[in-house]
N, CA, C, O and the ligand as a Tripos MOL2 file, in Angstrom:
@<TRIPOS>MOLECULE
protein
  265   263    67     0     0
PROTEIN
NO_CHARGES

@<TRIPOS>ATOM
      1 N         -29.8670  -29.1820  -21.7520 N.3       1 MET1
      2 CA        -31.0130  -28.8640  -22.6040 C.3       1 MET1
      3 C         -30.5550  -28.6650  -24.0360 C.2       1 MET1
      4 O         -29.3830  -28.3960  -24.2980 O.2       1 MET1
      5 N         -31.4880  -28.7980  -24.9500 N.am      2 LYS2
      6 CA        -31.1790  -28.5930  -26.3640 C.3       2 LYS2
      7 C         -31.7670  -27.2730  -26.8250 C.2       2 LYS2
      8 O         -32.8580  -26.8730  -26.4190 O.2       2 LYS2
      9 N         -31.0180  -26.6170  -27.6770 N.am      3 GLN3
     10 CA        -31.4800  -25.3480  -28.2090 C.3       3 GLN3
     11 C         -31.3030  -25.3560  -29.7210 C.2       3 GLN3
     12 O         -30.2720  -25.8040  -30.2240 O.2       3 GLN3
     13 N         -32.2900  -24.8700  -30.4410 N.am      4 ALA4
     14 CA        -32.2000  -24.7880  -31.9030 C.3       4 ALA4
     15 C         -32.2920  -23.3300  -32.3210 C.2       4 ALA4
     16 O         -33.0670  -22.5550  -31.7600 O.2       4 ALA4
     17 N         -31.4970  -22.9720  -33.3070 N.am      5 ILE5
     18 CA        -31.5090  -21.5930  -33.7910 C.3       5 ILE5
     19 C         -31.5210  -21.5840  -35.3100 C.2       5 ILE5
     20 O         -31.1870  -22.5830  -35.9480 O.2       5 ILE5
     21 N         -31.9040  -20.4610  -35.8800 N.am      6 GLU6
     22 CA        -31.8250  -20.2770  -37.3240 C.3       6 GLU6
     23 C         -30.7990  -19.1940  -37.5990 C.2       6 GLU6
     24 O         -30.6740  -18.2230  -36.8520 O.2       6 GLU6
     25 N         -30.0670  -19.3850  -38.6910 N.am      7 ILE7
     26 CA        -28.9250  -18.5190  -38.9950 C.3       7 ILE7
     27 C         -29.0090  -18.0430  -40.4360 C.2       7 ILE7
     28 O         -29.3550  -18.8140  -41.3300 O.2       7 ILE7
     29 N         -28.6950  -16.7850  -40.6600 N.am      8 THR8
     30 CA        -28.6210  -16.2980  -42.0380 C.3       8 THR8
     31 C         -27.1630  -16.0470  -42.4010 C.2       8 THR8
     32 O         -26.3410  -15.7090  -41.5490 O.2       8 THR8
     33 N         -26.8610  -16.2210  -43.6930 N.am      9 GLY9
     34 CA        -25.5350  -15.8960  -44.1980 C.3       9 GLY9
     35 C         -24.6630  -17.0850  -44.5470 C.2       9 GLY9
     36 O         -23.5830  -16.9160  -45.1120 O.2       9 GLY9
     37 N         -25.1220  -18.3010  -44.2130 N.am     10 MET10
     38 CA        -24.3060  -19.4800  -44.5250 C.3      10 MET10
     39 C         -24.5470  -19.9070  -45.9680 C.2      10 MET10
     40 O         -25.6920  -20.0640  -46.3930 O.2      10 MET10
     41 N         -23.4580  -20.0930  -46.7200 N.am     11 THR11
     42 CA        -23.6190  -20.5290  -48.1110 C.3      11 THR11
     43 C         -22.8560  -21.8070  -48.4420 C.2      11 THR11
     44 O         -23.1390  -22.4380  -49.4610 O.2      11 THR11
     45 N         -21.9120  -22.1990  -47.6220 N.am     12 CYS12
     46 CA        -21.1260  -23.3880  -47.9610 C.3      12 CYS12
     47 C         -20.6440  -24.0840  -46.6910 C.2      12 CYS12
     48 O         -20.9030  -23.6320  -45.5760 O.2      12 CYS12
     49 N         -19.9450  -25.1860  -46.8870 N.am     13 GLN13
     50 CA        -19.4810  -25.9520  -45.7250 C.3      13 GLN13
     51 C         -18.4870  -25.1600  -44.8740 C.2      13 GLN13
     52 O         -18.4050  -25.3610  -43.6620 O.2      13 GLN13
     53 N         -17.7380  -24.2660  -45.5070 N.am     14 ASN14
     54 CA        -16.8230  -23.4280  -44.7190 C.3      14 ASN14
     55 C         -17.6050  -22.5450  -43.7650 C.2      14 ASN14
     56 O         -17.2240  -22.3710  -42.6070 O.2      14 ASN14
     57 N         -18.7100  -21.9830  -44.2650 N.am     15 CYS15
     58 CA        -19.5760  -21.1690  -43.4060 C.3      15 CYS15
     59 C         -20.0740  -22.0140  -42.2310 C.2      15 CYS15
     60 O         -20.0530  -21.5850  -41.0780 O.2      15 CYS15
     61 N         -20.5130  -23.2050  -42.5550 N.am     16 ALA16
     62 CA        -21.0520  -24.0830  -41.5080 C.3      16 ALA16
     63 C         -19.9970  -24.3510  -40.4480 C.2      16 ALA16
     64 O         -20.3010  -24.3960  -39.2560 O.2      16 ALA16
     65 N         -18.7580  -24.5290  -40.8850 N.am     17 ARG17
     66 CA        -17.6730  -24.7780  -39.9350 C.3      17 ARG17
     67 C         -17.4040  -23.5380  -39.0780 C.2      17 ARG17
     68 O         -17.1810  -23.6380  -37.8720 O.2      17 ARG17
     69 N         -17.4280  -22.3690  -39.7250 N.am     18 HIS18
     70 CA        -17.2070  -21.1410  -38.9660 C.3      18 HIS18
     71 C         -18.3070  -20.9350  -37.9220 C.2      18 HIS18
     72 O         -18.0380  -20.5220  -36.7940 O.2      18 HIS18
     73 N         -19.5290  -21.2230  -38.3110 N.am     19 VAL19
     74 CA        -20.6530  -21.0760  -37.3800 C.3      19 VAL19
     75 C         -20.4980  -22.0570  -36.2170 C.2      19 VAL19
     76 O         -20.7210  -21.7050  -35.0590 O.2      19 VAL19
     77 N         -20.1180  -23.2730  -36.5410 N.am     20 LYS20
     78 CA        -19.9200  -24.2770  -35.4810 C.3      20 LYS20
     79 C         -18.8540  -23.8050  -34.4970 C.2      20 LYS20
     80 O         -19.0290  -23.9010  -33.2830 O.2      20 LYS20
     81 N         -17.7500  -23.2950  -35.0330 N.am     21 GLU21
     82 CA        -16.6730  -22.8240  -34.1690 C.3      21 GLU21
     83 C         -17.1240  -21.6260  -33.3330 C.2      21 GLU21
     84 O         -16.7710  -21.5090  -32.1590 O.2      21 GLU21
     85 N         -17.9010  -20.7440  -33.9450 N.am     22 ALA22
     86 CA        -18.3840  -19.5610  -33.2220 C.3      22 ALA22
     87 C         -19.2890  -19.9730  -32.0620 C.2      22 ALA22
     88 O         -19.1850  -19.4420  -30.9570 O.2      22 ALA22
     89 N         -20.1740  -20.9250  -32.3320 N.am     23 LEU23
     90 CA        -21.1000  -21.3680  -31.2830 C.3      23 LEU23
     91 C         -20.3510  -22.0940  -30.1680 C.2      23 LEU23
     92 O         -20.7310  -22.0190  -28.9990 O.2      23 LEU23
     93 N         -19.2850  -22.7930  -30.5420 N.am     24 GLU24
     94 CA        -18.5160  -23.5370  -29.5440 C.3      24 GLU24
     95 C         -17.7410  -22.6160  -28.5990 C.2      24 GLU24
     96 O         -17.2720  -23.0600  -27.5520 O.2      24 GLU24
     97 N         -17.6060  -21.3490  -28.9590 N.am     25 THR25
     98 CA        -16.9320  -20.4160  -28.0530 C.3      25 THR25
     99 C         -17.8440  -19.9940  -26.8990 C.2      25 THR25
    100 O         -17.3740  -19.4420  -25.9040 O.2      25 THR25
    101 N         -19.1340  -20.2520  -27.0310 N.am     26 LEU26
    102 CA        -20.0650  -19.8330  -25.9800 C.3      26 LEU26
    103 C         -19.9370  -20.7670  -24.7730 C.2      26 LEU26
    104 O         -19.9310  -21.9880  -24.9300 O.2      26 LEU26
    105 N         -19.8370  -20.1960  -23.5760 N.am     27 PRO27
    106 CA        -19.6510  -21.0180  -22.3740 C.3      27 PRO27
    107 C         -20.7990  -22.0150  -22.1860 C.2      27 PRO27
    108 O         -21.9750  -21.6570  -22.2480 O.2      27 PRO27
    109 N         -20.4240  -23.2650  -21.9580 N.am     28 GLY28
    110 CA        -21.4200  -24.2970  -21.6620 C.3      28 GLY28
    111 C         -22.0150  -24.9730  -22.8780 C.2      28 GLY28
    112 O         -22.7590  -25.9460  -22.7520 O.2      28 GLY28
    113 N         -21.6880  -24.4580  -24.0650 N.am     29 VAL29
    114 CA        -22.2650  -25.0300  -25.2890 C.3      29 VAL29
    115 C         -21.4390  -26.2230  -25.7500 C.2      29 VAL29
    116 O         -20.2090  -26.1660  -25.7810 O.2      29 VAL29
    117 N         -22.1240  -27.2970  -26.1040 N.am     30 ARG30
    118 CA        -21.4310  -28.4830  -26.6230 C.3      30 ARG30
    119 C         -22.3100  -29.1900  -27.6520 C.2      30 ARG30
    120 O         -23.4960  -28.8990  -27.8070 O.2      30 ARG30
    121 N         -21.6690  -30.1370  -28.3490 N.am     31 ASN31
    122 CA        -22.3710  -30.9300  -29.3680 C.3      31 ASN31
    123 C         -23.1010  -30.0600  -30.3900 C.2      31 ASN31
    124 O         -24.2810  -30.2580  -30.6770 O.2      31 ASN31
    125 N         -22.3700  -29.1040  -30.9230 N.am     32 VAL32
    126 CA        -22.9570  -28.2060  -31.9230 C.3      32 VAL32
    127 C         -23.1020  -28.9460  -33.2470 C.2      32 VAL32
    128 O         -22.1460  -29.5390  -33.7460 O.2      32 VAL32
    129 N         -24.2960  -28.9060  -33.8020 N.am     33 GLU33
    130 CA        -24.5500  -29.4850  -35.1200 C.3      33 GLU33
    131 C         -25.1260  -28.3790  -36.0010 C.2      33 GLU33
    132 O         -26.1470  -27.7750  -35.6740 O.2      33 GLU33
    133 N         -24.4560  -28.1260  -37.1200 N.am     34 VAL34
    134 CA        -24.9370  -27.0920  -38.0320 C.3      34 VAL34
    135 C         -25.5760  -27.7620  -39.2410 C.2      34 VAL34
    136 O         -25.0140  -28.6850  -39.8310 O.2      34 VAL34
    137 N         -26.7580  -27.2790  -39.5940 N.am     35 ASP35
    138 CA        -27.4890  -27.8130  -40.7400 C.3      35 ASP35
    139 C         -27.4990  -26.7530  -41.8330 C.2      35 ASP35
    140 O         -28.3560  -25.8700  -41.8650 O.2      35 ASP35
    141 N         -26.5210  -26.8650  -42.7260 N.am     36 LEU36
    142 CA        -26.3560  -25.8620  -43.7810 C.3      36 LEU36
    143 C         -27.5950  -25.7690  -44.6660 C.2      36 LEU36
    144 O         -28.0570  -24.6700  -44.9740 O.2      36 LEU36
    145 N         -28.1300  -26.9110  -45.0740 N.am     37 ALA37
    146 CA        -29.2600  -26.9340  -46.0060 C.3      37 ALA37
    147 C         -30.4800  -26.2240  -45.4380 C.2      37 ALA37
    148 O         -31.2590  -25.6280  -46.1820 O.2      37 ALA37
    149 N         -30.6460  -26.2880  -44.1260 N.am     38 HIS38
    150 CA        -31.8390  -25.6860  -43.5190 C.3      38 HIS38
    151 C         -31.5050  -24.4150  -42.7360 C.2      38 HIS38
    152 O         -32.3260  -23.9150  -41.9660 O.2      38 HIS38
    153 N         -30.2920  -23.9010  -42.9410 N.am     39 HIS39
    154 CA        -29.8830  -22.6370  -42.3170 C.3      39 HIS39
    155 C         -30.1170  -22.6420  -40.8140 C.2      39 HIS39
    156 O         -30.6160  -21.6720  -40.2420 O.2      39 HIS39
    157 N         -29.7570  -23.7280  -40.2010 N.am     40 GLY40
    158 CA        -29.9890  -23.8190  -38.7730 C.3      40 GLY40
    159 C         -28.8410  -24.4910  -38.0420 C.2      40 GLY40
    160 O         -27.8760  -24.9640  -38.6430 O.2      40 GLY40
    161 N         -28.9800  -24.5150  -36.7410 N.am     41 ALA41
    162 CA        -28.0140  -25.2180  -35.9070 C.3      41 ALA41
    163 C         -28.7160  -25.6050  -34.6150 C.2      41 ALA41
    164 O         -29.6790  -24.9660  -34.1920 O.2      41 ALA41
    165 N         -28.2100  -26.6680  -34.0010 N.am     42 HIS42
    166 CA        -28.6870  -26.9590  -32.6560 C.3      42 HIS42
    167 C         -27.5090  -27.4080  -31.8230 C.2      42 HIS42
    168 O         -26.4870  -27.8560  -32.3430 O.2      42 HIS42
    169 N         -27.6690  -27.2800  -30.5380 N.am     43 PHE43
    170 CA        -26.5830  -27.6110  -29.6230 C.3      43 PHE43
    171 C         -27.1580  -27.9340  -28.2610 C.2      43 PHE43
    172 O         -28.3350  -27.6960  -27.9880 O.2      43 PHE43
    173 N         -26.3100  -28.4780  -27.4170 N.am     44 GLU44
    174 CA        -26.7140  -28.7710  -26.0460 C.3      44 GLU44
    175 C         -25.9900  -27.8250  -25.1060 C.2      44 GLU44
    176 O         -24.8910  -27.3530  -25.3980 O.2      44 GLU44
    177 N         -26.6190  -27.5570  -23.9800 N.am     45 SER45
    178 CA        -25.9790  -26.7220  -22.9720 C.3      45 SER45
    179 C         -26.5970  -27.0280  -21.6160 C.2      45 SER45
    180 O         -27.6950  -27.5760  -21.5180 O.2      45 SER45
    181 N         -25.8710  -26.6630  -20.5870 N.am     46 ASP46
    182 CA        -26.3610  -26.9310  -19.2350 C.3      46 ASP46
    183 C         -27.5790  -26.0890  -18.9080 C.2      46 ASP46
    184 O         -28.5070  -26.5320  -18.2320 O.2      46 ASP46
    185 N         -27.5490  -24.8530  -19.4110 N.am     47 ARG47
    186 CA        -28.6790  -23.9600  -19.1860 C.3      47 ARG47
    187 C         -28.9060  -23.1660  -20.4610 C.2      47 ARG47
    188 O         -28.0570  -23.1420  -21.3520 O.2      47 ARG47
    189 N         -30.0510  -22.5240  -20.5370 N.am     48 ALA48
    190 CA        -30.3830  -21.7720  -21.7440 C.3      48 ALA48
    191 C         -29.3180  -20.7110  -22.0080 C.2      48 ALA48
    192 O         -28.9400  -19.9580  -21.1110 O.2      48 ALA48
    193 N         -28.8450  -20.6630  -23.2410 N.am     49 VAL49
    194 CA        -27.8480  -19.6640  -23.5990 C.3      49 VAL49
    195 C         -28.5730  -18.4140  -24.0890 C.2      49 VAL49
    196 O         -29.4850  -18.4820  -24.9130 O.2      49 VAL49
    197 N         -28.1460  -17.2920  -23.5660 N.am     50 ASP50
    198 CA        -28.7500  -16.0150  -23.8850 C.3      50 ASP50
    199 C         -28.7340  -15.7540  -25.3860 C.2      50 ASP50
    200 O         -27.7000  -15.8930  -26.0400 O.2      50 ASP50
    201 N         -29.8850  -15.3760  -25.9210 N.am     51 ARG51
    202 CA        -30.0020  -15.1520  -27.3570 C.3      51 ARG51
    203 C         -29.0560  -14.0450  -27.8410 C.2      51 ARG51
    204 O         -28.5260  -14.1110  -28.9500 O.2      51 ARG51
    205 N         -28.8570  -13.0470  -27.0080 N.am     52 GLU52
    206 CA        -27.9530  -11.9550  -27.3900 C.3      52 GLU52
    207 C         -26.5100  -12.4330  -27.4960 C.2      52 GLU52
    208 O         -25.7550  -11.9720  -28.3520 O.2      52 GLU52
    209 N         -26.1340  -13.3610  -26.6200 N.am     53 ALA53
    210 CA        -24.7710  -13.9000  -26.6650 C.3      53 ALA53
    211 C         -24.5790  -14.7290  -27.9300 C.2      53 ALA53
    212 O         -23.5220  -14.6810  -28.5590 O.2      53 ALA53
    213 N         -25.5990  -15.4800  -28.2940 N.am     54 ILE54
    214 CA        -25.5340  -16.2670  -29.5330 C.3      54 ILE54
    215 C         -25.4090  -15.3240  -30.7230 C.2      54 ILE54
    216 O         -24.5720  -15.5300  -31.6010 O.2      54 ILE54
    217 N         -26.2440  -14.2910  -30.7470 N.am     55 ALA55
    218 CA        -26.2270  -13.3320  -31.8540 C.3      55 ALA55
    219 C         -24.8640  -12.6610  -31.9670 C.2      55 ALA55
    220 O         -24.3610  -12.4580  -33.0720 O.2      55 ALA55
    221 N         -24.2650  -12.3160  -30.8280 N.am     56 ALA56
    222 CA        -22.9720  -11.6340  -30.8300 C.3      56 ALA56
    223 C         -21.8760  -12.5470  -31.3760 C.2      56 ALA56
    224 O         -21.0220  -12.1040  -32.1440 O.2      56 ALA56
    225 N         -21.9000  -13.8160  -30.9790 N.am     57 ALA57
    226 CA        -20.8910  -14.7660  -31.4540 C.3      57 ALA57
    227 C         -21.0180  -14.9770  -32.9590 C.2      57 ALA57
    228 O         -20.0180  -15.0430  -33.6730 O.2      57 ALA57
    229 N         -22.2560  -15.0810  -33.4300 N.am     58 LEU58
    230 CA        -22.4840  -15.2700  -34.8680 C.3      58 LEU58
    231 C         -22.0670  -14.0250  -35.6410 C.2      58 LEU58
    232 O         -21.4530  -14.1180  -36.7040 O.2      58 LEU58
    233 N         -22.4030  -12.8660  -35.1010 N.am     59 ASP59
    234 CA        -22.0820  -11.6070  -35.7600 C.3      59 ASP59
    235 C         -20.5750  -11.4540  -35.9250 C.2      59 ASP59
    236 O         -20.0910  -11.0080  -36.9650 O.2      59 ASP59
    237 N         -19.8520  -11.8270  -34.8910 N.am     60 GLU60
    238 CA        -18.3960  -11.7210  -34.9290 C.3      60 GLU60
    239 C         -17.8050  -12.6020  -36.0250 C.2      60 GLU60
    240 O         -16.7650  -12.2780  -36.5970 O.2      60 GLU60
    241 N         -18.4730  -13.7140  -36.3130 N.am     61 ALA61
    242 CA        -18.0010  -14.6450  -37.3410 C.3      61 ALA61
    243 C         -18.5170  -14.2550  -38.7320 C.2      61 ALA61
    244 O         -18.1210  -14.8500  -39.7340 O.2      61 ALA61
    245 N         -19.4010  -13.2550  -38.7840 N.am     62 GLY62
    246 CA        -19.8970  -12.7980  -40.0830 C.3      62 GLY62
    247 C         -21.2680  -13.3390  -40.4740 C.2      62 GLY62
    248 O         -21.6650  -13.2810  -41.6380 O.2      62 GLY62
    249 N         -21.9740  -13.8600  -39.4920 N.am     63 TYR63
    250 CA        -23.3080  -14.4290  -39.7540 C.3      63 TYR63
    251 C         -24.3040  -13.7870  -38.8040 C.2      63 TYR63
    252 O         -23.9280  -12.9940  -37.9420 O.2      63 TYR63
    253 N         -25.5610  -14.1280  -38.9620 N.am     64 ALA64
    254 CA        -26.5580  -13.4960  -38.1190 C.3      64 ALA64
    255 C         -27.6000  -14.4970  -37.6470 C.2      64 ALA64
    256 O         -27.9300  -15.4630  -38.3350 O.2      64 ALA64
    257 N         -28.0970  -14.2350  -36.4650 N.am     65 LEU65
    258 CA        -29.1920  -15.0270  -35.9290 C.3      65 LEU65
    259 C         -30.4610  -14.5940  -36.6470 C.2      65 LEU65
    260 O         -30.7640  -13.4030  -36.7120 O.2      65 LEU65
    261 N         -31.2060  -15.5560  -37.1880 N.am     66 ALA66
    262 CA        -32.4150  -15.1980  -37.9480 C.3      66 ALA66
    263 C         -33.5710  -14.9200  -36.9970 C.2      66 ALA66
    264 O         -34.6740  -14.6030  -37.4420 O.2      66 ALA66
    265 CU        -19.1720  -20.3130  -47.0300 Cu       67 CU67
@<TRIPOS>BOND
     1     1     2 1
     2     2     3 1
     3     3     4 2
     4     3     5 am
     5     5     6 1
     6     6     7 1
     7     7     8 2
     8     7     9 am
     9     9    10 1
    10    10    11 1
    11    11    12 2
    12    11    13 am
    13    13    14 1
    14    14    15 1
    15    15    16 2
    16    15    17 am
    17    17    18 1
    18    18    19 1
    19    19    20 2
    20    19    21 am
    21    21    22 1
    22    22    23 1
    23    23    24 2
    24    23    25 am
    25    25    26 1
    26    26    27 1
    27    27    28 2
    28    27    29 am
    29    29    30 1
    30    30    31 1
    31    31    32 2
    32    31    33 am
    33    33    34 1
    34    34    35 1
    35    35    36 2
    36    35    37 am
    37    37    38 1
    38    38    39 1
    39    39    40 2
    40    39    41 am
    41    41    42 1
    42    42    43 1
    43    43    44 2
    44    43    45 am
    45    45    46 1
    46    46    47 1
    47    47    48 2
    48    47    49 am
    49    49    50 1
    50    50    51 1
    51    51    52 2
    52    51    53 am
    53    53    54 1
    54    54    55 1
    55    55    56 2
    56    55    57 am
    57    57    58 1
    58    58    59 1
    59    59    60 2
    60    59    61 am
    61    61    62 1
    62    62    63 1
    63    63    64 2
    64    63    65 am
    65    65    66 1
    66    66    67 1
    67    67    68 2
    68    67    69 am
    69    69    70 1
    70    70    71 1
    71    71    72 2
    72    71    73 am
    73    73    74 1
    74    74    75 1
    75    75    76 2
    76    75    77 am
    77    77    78 1
    78    78    79 1
    79    79    80 2
    80    79    81 am
    81    81    82 1
    82    82    83 1
    83    83    84 2
    84    83    85 am
    85    85    86 1
    86    86    87 1
    87    87    88 2
    88    87    89 am
    89    89    90 1
    90    90    91 1
    91    91    92 2
    92    91    93 am
    93    93    94 1
    94    94    95 1
    95    95    96 2
    96    95    97 am
    97    97    98 1
    98    98    99 1
    99    99   100 2
   100    99   101 am
   101   101   102 1
   102   102   103 1
   103   103   104 2
   104   103   105 am
   105   105   106 1
   106   106   107 1
   107   107   108 2
   108   107   109 am
   109   109   110 1
   110   110   111 1
   111   111   112 2
   112   111   113 am
   113   113   114 1
   114   114   115 1
   115   115   116 2
   116   115   117 am
   117   117   118 1
   118   118   119 1
   119   119   120 2
   120   119   121 am
   121   121   122 1
   122   122   123 1
   123   123   124 2
   124   123   125 am
   125   125   126 1
   126   126   127 1
   127   127   128 2
   128   127   129 am
   129   129   130 1
   130   130   131 1
   131   131   132 2
   132   131   133 am
   133   133   134 1
   134   134   135 1
   135   135   136 2
   136   135   137 am
   137   137   138 1
   138   138   139 1
   139   139   140 2
   140   139   141 am
   141   141   142 1
   142   142   143 1
   143   143   144 2
   144   143   145 am
   145   145   146 1
   146   146   147 1
   147   147   148 2
   148   147   149 am
   149   149   150 1
   150   150   151 1
   151   151   152 2
   152   151   153 am
   153   153   154 1
   154   154   155 1
   155   155   156 2
   156   155   157 am
   157   157   158 1
   158   158   159 1
   159   159   160 2
   160   159   161 am
   161   161   162 1
   162   162   163 1
   163   163   164 2
   164   163   165 am
   165   165   166 1
   166   166   167 1
   167   167   168 2
   168   167   169 am
   169   169   170 1
   170   170   171 1
   171   171   172 2
   172   171   173 am
   173   173   174 1
   174   174   175 1
   175   175   176 2
   176   175   177 am
   177   177   178 1
   178   178   179 1
   179   179   180 2
   180   179   181 am
   181   181   182 1
   182   182   183 1
   183   183   184 2
   184   183   185 am
   185   185   186 1
   186   186   187 1
   187   187   188 2
   188   187   189 am
   189   189   190 1
   190   190   191 1
   191   191   192 2
   192   191   193 am
   193   193   194 1
   194   194   195 1
   195   195   196 2
   196   195   197 am
   197   197   198 1
   198   198   199 1
   199   199   200 2
   200   199   201 am
   201   201   202 1
   202   202   203 1
   203   203   204 2
   204   203   205 am
   205   205   206 1
   206   206   207 1
   207   207   208 2
   208   207   209 am
   209   209   210 1
   210   210   211 1
   211   211   212 2
   212   211   213 am
   213   213   214 1
   214   214   215 1
   215   215   216 2
   216   215   217 am
   217   217   218 1
   218   218   219 1
   219   219   220 2
   220   219   221 am
   221   221   222 1
   222   222   223 1
   223   223   224 2
   224   223   225 am
   225   225   226 1
   226   226   227 1
   227   227   228 2
   228   227   229 am
   229   229   230 1
   230   230   231 1
   231   231   232 2
   232   231   233 am
   233   233   234 1
   234   234   235 1
   235   235   236 2
   236   235   237 am
   237   237   238 1
   238   238   239 1
   239   239   240 2
   240   239   241 am
   241   241   242 1
   242   242   243 1
   243   243   244 2
   244   243   245 am
   245   245   246 1
   246   246   247 1
   247   247   248 2
   248   247   249 am
   249   249   250 1
   250   250   251 1
   251   251   252 2
   252   251   253 am
   253   253   254 1
   254   254   255 1
   255   255   256 2
   256   255   257 am
   257   257   258 1
   258   258   259 1
   259   259   260 2
   260   259   261 am
   261   261   262 1
   262   262   263 1
   263   263   264 2
@<TRIPOS>SUBSTRUCTURE
     1 MET1         2 RESIDUE 1 A MET
     2 LYS2         6 RESIDUE 1 A LYS
     3 GLN3        10 RESIDUE 1 A GLN
     4 ALA4        14 RESIDUE 1 A ALA
     5 ILE5        18 RESIDUE 1 A ILE
     6 GLU6        22 RESIDUE 1 A GLU
     7 ILE7        26 RESIDUE 1 A ILE
     8 THR8        30 RESIDUE 1 A THR
     9 GLY9        34 RESIDUE 1 A GLY
    10 MET10       38 RESIDUE 1 A MET
    11 THR11       42 RESIDUE 1 A THR
    12 CYS12       46 RESIDUE 1 A CYS
    13 GLN13       50 RESIDUE 1 A GLN
    14 ASN14       54 RESIDUE 1 A ASN
    15 CYS15       58 RESIDUE 1 A CYS
    16 ALA16       62 RESIDUE 1 A ALA
    17 ARG17       66 RESIDUE 1 A ARG
    18 HIS18       70 RESIDUE 1 A HIS
    19 VAL19       74 RESIDUE 1 A VAL
    20 LYS20       78 RESIDUE 1 A LYS
    21 GLU21       82 RESIDUE 1 A GLU
    22 ALA22       86 RESIDUE 1 A ALA
    23 LEU23       90 RESIDUE 1 A LEU
    24 GLU24       94 RESIDUE 1 A GLU
    25 THR25       98 RESIDUE 1 A THR
    26 LEU26      102 RESIDUE 1 A LEU
    27 PRO27      106 RESIDUE 1 A PRO
    28 GLY28      110 RESIDUE 1 A GLY
    29 VAL29      114 RESIDUE 1 A VAL
    30 ARG30      118 RESIDUE 1 A ARG
    31 ASN31      122 RESIDUE 1 A ASN
    32 VAL32      126 RESIDUE 1 A VAL
    33 GLU33      130 RESIDUE 1 A GLU
    34 VAL34      134 RESIDUE 1 A VAL
    35 ASP35      138 RESIDUE 1 A ASP
    36 LEU36      142 RESIDUE 1 A LEU
    37 ALA37      146 RESIDUE 1 A ALA
    38 HIS38      150 RESIDUE 1 A HIS
    39 HIS39      154 RESIDUE 1 A HIS
    40 GLY40      158 RESIDUE 1 A GLY
    41 ALA41      162 RESIDUE 1 A ALA
    42 HIS42      166 RESIDUE 1 A HIS
    43 PHE43      170 RESIDUE 1 A PHE
    44 GLU44      174 RESIDUE 1 A GLU
    45 SER45      178 RESIDUE 1 A SER
    46 ASP46      182 RESIDUE 1 A ASP
    47 ARG47      186 RESIDUE 1 A ARG
    48 ALA48      190 RESIDUE 1 A ALA
    49 VAL49      194 RESIDUE 1 A VAL
    50 ASP50      198 RESIDUE 1 A ASP
    51 ARG51      202 RESIDUE 1 A ARG
    52 GLU52      206 RESIDUE 1 A GLU
    53 ALA53      210 RESIDUE 1 A ALA
    54 ILE54      214 RESIDUE 1 A ILE
    55 ALA55      218 RESIDUE 1 A ALA
    56 ALA56      222 RESIDUE 1 A ALA
    57 ALA57      226 RESIDUE 1 A ALA
    58 LEU58      230 RESIDUE 1 A LEU
    59 ASP59      234 RESIDUE 1 A ASP
    60 GLU60      238 RESIDUE 1 A GLU
    61 ALA61      242 RESIDUE 1 A ALA
    62 GLY62      246 RESIDUE 1 A GLY
    63 TYR63      250 RESIDUE 1 A TYR
    64 ALA64      254 RESIDUE 1 A ALA
    65 LEU65      258 RESIDUE 1 A LEU
    66 ALA66      262 RESIDUE 1 A ALA
    67 CU67       265 GROUP 0 **** ****
């Protein structure tokens, strides 16, 4: 399934890369695409990824789930 999220705190391509890496640490998540211009990201996963787990991974990297 595909999941789309909105993220706050990204300002440059380095941020986008950090967010991509953070999301890729989540079990089952693949094909992460970060859209810096629109403060978003989407990815594929076998099953819905818990919103709290996404928020925690982003928080650890210094960003936040919008
Ligand atoms: Cu940055």
